[in-house]
N, C-alpha and C positions, 0 to 999 in steps of 0.2 A: 459562551457557546457550549452547550451540553453535547458531548460526543458519545455515540454508541459505538464502541470499538469493534463489536462483532459485526455491525453493519458496515463499518469502515473496511474491515477485512474483506467482506464480500465485494464491495465496490472496488477496492484495490486489486483484487484478483481479476475482475473484469478489465480494469484499466491495464494491468500488466499483460494480460492475454492479448488485448488489442495492440499494445505496444510491440509485443513479441511477434505477432503475426504481420504487422506492418513493417517492422525493421529487421527481423530475423535474428535478433539478439535480445537479451534480457535488459530490462530497465534497472537502474541503480535505485537503492533505497532513497537517496536524495532526489532523484528524478521523479520517482513515484510520489514522494512527499509533495513536491511542487505541482505535480499534476492535480493532486487532491486539494491542495491549497487554492489553485487557480479555479477550481470548480466549487469553491466554498463548502467543501465537505469537512475539512478540518482547519483550524486556525494556523497562522504562520508564527508559531512559537517554538521555542526549544523543547518545552514540555510535550507539545503535540508530536514533535519529531521523535522524541524518546519513546512516547507511548506507541507511536506507529511501529517503531523498531521492535519493541517488546511484543506487541500484539501480533505482528507478522512472524516473529520468531516462534512464538507459541503455536500459531496456526500452522506453520510449516511442520513442526514436530508432531502435531495432531493429524497431519495429512490433509488439512483444509486449504493449504496454499502450496502449489507445486514449487519444488526447489528450483527448477530451471527458469522460473519467471523473474527471479531477482538475484 
């Protein structure tokens, strides 16, 4: 499965925003990972988890992913 991590970050932001508005608190990285896995956006592998973590970390520092969502 070829993954476009920039696209994953966009989708992850939308999912995290929905989770936050629905529940009133931030989703965990693990929770967000399983949301994305369940929607077949990323594979359920350790490498995908690590890549998600790294991609979201970089996106947060660039201001592309709000800090309060995760």
